[in-house]
TIDRENMAR-842588 format. One line per 8 residues: their letters; for each residue x negated, y negated, z negated of N, C-alpha, C. Coordinates in nm, 4 decimals. Atoms other than C-alpha are relative to their C-alpha. Example, Ala and Ser with C-alpha at 12.3 -4.5 7.8 and 13.67 -1.06 7.14 Angstrom:
as> -0.0890,0.1190,0.0000,-1.2300,0.4500,-0.7800,-0.0900,-0.1200,0.0000; 0.0820,0.1190,0.0060,-1.3670,0.1060,-0.7140,0.0770,-0.1090,-0.0730
END
This chain:
mtiddgrr> -0.1037,0.1252,0.0036,0.0085,-0.0005,-0.0128,-0.1043,-0.1362,0.0081; 0.0692,0.1313,-0.0153,-0.1168,-0.3546,0.0913,0.0598,-0.0946,-0.1135; -0.0542,0.1042,0.1118,-0.0698,-0.6062,-0.1924,-0.0494,-0.1287,0.0427; 0.0563,0.1310,-0.0380,-0.0823,-0.9655,-0.0981,0.0711,-0.0893,-0.1025; -0.0705,0.0937,0.0927,0.1390,-1.2328,-0.2499,0.1128,0.0493,-0.0593; -0.1280,-0.0292,0.0715,0.4077,-1.0357,-0.3932,0.1331,0.0183,0.0602; -0.1191,-0.0073,-0.0745,0.6520,-1.0231,-0.1117,-0.0084,0.0854,0.1104; -0.0080,-0.0800,-0.1201,0.7407,-0.7534,0.1433,0.1618,-0.0216,0.0274
ngvdyafn> -0.1448,-0.0042,-0.0334,1.0476,-0.7738,0.3618,0.0890,-0.0954,-0.0772; -0.0899,0.1084,0.0876,1.1865,-1.0787,0.1311,0.0263,0.0677,-0.1278; -0.0279,-0.0429,0.1382,1.1818,-0.8679,-0.1908,-0.1107,-0.0277,-0.0766; 0.1086,0.0402,0.0883,0.9715,-1.0226,-0.4682,-0.0269,0.1294,-0.0853; 0.0087,-0.1016,0.0989,0.7943,-0.7954,-0.7062,-0.1268,-0.0512,-0.0895; 0.1139,0.0515,0.0878,0.5360,-0.8308,-0.9966,-0.0512,0.1357,-0.0706; 0.0632,-0.1004,0.0822,0.3008,-0.5928,-1.1782,-0.0220,-0.0301,-0.1367; 0.0182,0.0318,0.1376,0.2972,-0.5662,-1.5461,-0.1304,0.0053,-0.0225
pteptvvt> 0.1221,0.0148,0.0255,-0.0480,-0.6667,-1.6643,-0.0384,0.0999,-0.0993; 0.0212,-0.0852,0.1279,-0.0405,-0.4329,-1.9832,0.0315,0.1477,0.0391; -0.0365,-0.1352,-0.0161,0.1064,-0.1175,-1.8302,0.0374,0.0294,0.1330; -0.0226,-0.0334,-0.1293,0.1730,0.0738,-1.5156,0.1495,-0.0351,0.0447; -0.1386,0.0145,-0.0297,0.5036,-0.0855,-1.4348,-0.0096,-0.1055,0.1155; -0.0298,0.1110,-0.1041,0.6425,-0.2884,-1.1256,0.1492,-0.0239,-0.0285; -0.1386,0.0694,-0.0050,0.9486,-0.5156,-1.1204,0.0415,-0.0449,0.1141; -0.0568,0.0588,-0.1214,1.1543,-0.5861,-0.8319,0.1373,-0.0242,-0.0157
qfmrgsln> -0.1416,0.0540,0.0009,1.4879,-0.7421,-0.7613,0.0833,0.1368,0.0390; -0.0819,-0.1234,0.0027,1.7468,-0.4496,-0.7838,0.1114,-0.0397,0.0866; -0.1052,0.0476,-0.0635,2.0665,-0.6145,-0.6897,0.0147,-0.1397,-0.0115; -0.0068,0.1430,0.0268,2.1664,-0.9796,-0.6833,0.0269,-0.0111,-0.1639; -0.0030,0.0401,0.1638,2.0970,-1.1143,-1.0476,-0.0497,0.1064,-0.0674; 0.0357,-0.1169,0.0919,1.9478,-0.7803,-1.1741,-0.1441,0.0357,0.0510; 0.1235,-0.0432,-0.0191,1.6088,-0.6431,-1.1898,-0.0246,0.1693,-0.0121; 0.0311,-0.1322,0.0024,1.4491,-0.2869,-1.1397,-0.1209,0.0175,-0.0640
slnletgh> 0.1344,-0.0055,0.0548,1.1498,-0.1762,-1.3614,-0.0356,0.1419,0.0272; 0.0243,-0.1331,-0.0285,0.9676,0.1240,-1.2412,-0.1402,0.0288,-0.0553; 0.1343,-0.0376,0.0458,0.6830,0.3255,-1.4151,-0.0752,0.0576,0.1239; 0.0584,-0.0591,-0.1209,0.4401,0.3999,-1.1507,-0.0834,0.1034,-0.0192; 0.0465,-0.1596,0.0162,0.2907,0.7030,-1.3408,0.0901,0.1022,0.0182; -0.1215,-0.1190,0.0056,0.6151,0.8960,-1.3855,0.0915,-0.0291,0.1222; -0.0987,0.0112,-0.0841,0.8247,0.7321,-1.0987,0.1319,-0.0186,-0.0495; -0.1350,0.0215,0.0621,1.1155,0.6880,-1.3473,0.0192,-0.1618,-0.0116
rstpleit> -0.0221,0.1506,0.0466,1.2782,0.3521,-1.4253,-0.0290,-0.0309,-0.1388; 0.0434,0.0220,0.1280,1.1583,0.1885,-1.7136,0.1186,-0.0429,-0.0871; -0.0918,0.0703,0.0838,1.3456,0.0246,-2.0279,0.0598,-0.1228,0.0859; -0.0734,0.1338,-0.0704,1.6083,-0.2170,-1.8832,-0.0545,-0.1391,-0.0498; 0.0466,0.1396,0.0291,1.5259,-0.5900,-1.9008,0.1283,-0.0607,-0.0430; -0.0911,0.0793,0.0346,1.7582,-0.8219,-2.0737,-0.0270,-0.1484,0.0358; 0.0221,0.1352,-0.0017,1.8034,-1.1896,-1.9920,0.0103,-0.0583,-0.1335; 0.0215,0.0595,0.1346,1.7002,-1.3966,-2.2914,0.0272,-0.1615,-0.0023
avlgdsdl> -0.0139,0.1400,-0.0522,1.7455,-1.7526,-2.1336,0.0299,-0.0382,0.1294; -0.0233,0.0560,-0.1479,1.8735,-1.9405,-1.8376,-0.0156,-0.1447,0.0010; 0.0190,0.1339,-0.0293,1.7540,-2.2691,-1.7150,0.0633,-0.0285,0.1187; -0.0845,0.0194,-0.1423,2.0065,-2.4241,-1.4679,0.1379,0.0693,-0.0232; -0.1279,-0.0816,0.0059,2.3589,-2.3076,-1.4201,-0.0058,0.1424,-0.0177; 0.0038,-0.1647,0.0329,2.4508,-1.9430,-1.4969,0.0322,0.0704,0.1027; -0.0338,-0.0811,-0.1255,2.5024,-1.8194,-1.1550,-0.0872,0.1215,0.0067; 0.0793,-0.1241,0.0336,2.3625,-1.4613,-1.2445,-0.0141,0.0906,0.1235
damvsqia> 0.0083,-0.0741,-0.1221,2.4293,-1.3331,-0.8943,-0.0816,-0.0516,0.1204; 0.0710,0.0555,-0.1039,2.1903,-1.5497,-0.7181,-0.1300,0.0927,0.0197; 0.1285,-0.0812,-0.0518,1.8834,-1.3694,-0.5163,-0.1130,-0.0603,-0.0867; 0.1259,0.0521,0.0571,1.5687,-1.3776,-0.7065,-0.1124,-0.0236,0.1152; 0.1029,0.0400,-0.0933,1.2852,-1.5519,-0.5104,-0.1515,0.0146,-0.0457; 0.1206,-0.0213,0.0627,1.0061,-1.5136,-0.7497,-0.0155,0.0683,-0.1373; 0.0011,-0.0735,0.1381,0.8954,-1.3001,-1.0454,-0.1458,-0.0051,-0.0555; 0.1319,0.0085,0.0719,0.6032,-1.3472,-1.3074,0.0139,0.0569,-0.1092
fspdgktl> 0.0176,-0.0593,0.1618,0.5036,-1.1614,-1.6202,-0.0893,-0.0988,-0.0740; 0.0902,0.0614,0.1146,0.3567,-1.3163,-1.9299,-0.1297,0.0839,-0.0053; 0.1162,-0.0929,0.0199,0.0053,-1.1982,-2.0082,0.0056,0.1098,-0.0677; -0.0073,-0.1122,0.0961,0.1126,-1.0003,-2.2737,0.0937,0.1280,0.0541; -0.0961,-0.1147,-0.0567,0.3651,-0.7939,-2.0390,0.1267,0.0123,-0.0650; -0.1412,-0.0335,0.0795,0.6601,-0.8259,-2.2704,0.1055,-0.0984,0.0654; -0.1076,0.1057,-0.0352,0.8362,-1.1251,-2.1087,-0.0281,-0.0360,0.1603; 0.0448,0.0512,-0.1336,0.8777,-1.2204,-1.7343,0.0905,-0.1014,0.0168
atadhlgr> -0.1007,0.1060,-0.0361,1.0489,-1.5159,-1.5591,0.0255,0.0397,0.1428; -0.0213,0.0159,-0.1333,1.2219,-1.5278,-1.2515,0.0643,-0.1291,0.0401; -0.0479,0.1184,-0.0582,1.3464,-1.7973,-1.0074,0.0619,0.0211,0.1189; -0.0671,-0.0072,-0.1359,1.5961,-1.8375,-0.7284,-0.0279,-0.1060,0.0813; 0.0261,0.1054,-0.1111,1.5902,-2.0348,-0.4201,0.0644,-0.1248,-0.0309; -0.0442,0.1143,0.0389,1.7924,-2.2980,-0.6101,-0.0700,-0.0716,-0.1109; 0.0653,0.0625,0.0806,1.5524,-2.3536,-0.8765,0.0469,0.0497,-0.1468; -0.0453,-0.0526,0.1295,1.7248,-2.1622,-1.1618,-0.0934,0.1007,-0.0543
irvwrr> 0.1013,-0.0741,0.0586,1.4899,-2.0006,-1.4031,0.0684,0.0950,-0.0998; -0.0352,-0.1058,0.1090,1.5573,-1.6768,-1.6111,-0.1072,0.0542,-0.0724; 0.1137,-0.0582,0.0922,1.3563,-1.5394,-1.8996,0.0557,0.1381,-0.0333; -0.0321,-0.1493,0.0305,1.3820,-1.1624,-1.9424,-0.1006,0.0719,-0.1014; 0.0763,-0.0568,0.0829,1.2595,-0.9511,-2.2113,0.0447,0.1445,-0.0137; -0.0492,-0.1243,0.0141,1.2526,-0.5808,-2.3019,0.0393,0.0192,-0.1596
END
């Protein structure tokens, strides 16, 4: 697999910096977390904060993990930011 800027065919993804997990947009407004060692879905992520209006069905355009791998942020094309934790 070639890794470039985190986008393939319009789907954003991010690798967890502390464990073998990748997060992608699953459906509008939700994320899929996949363990790369086992191939199984990881613990579901929950939204803990929303900056901007609360249209949770918007398509995610960017995903980024915190350095400790416990929190991630997503942004959509309208600039809404969501913070997710396990």
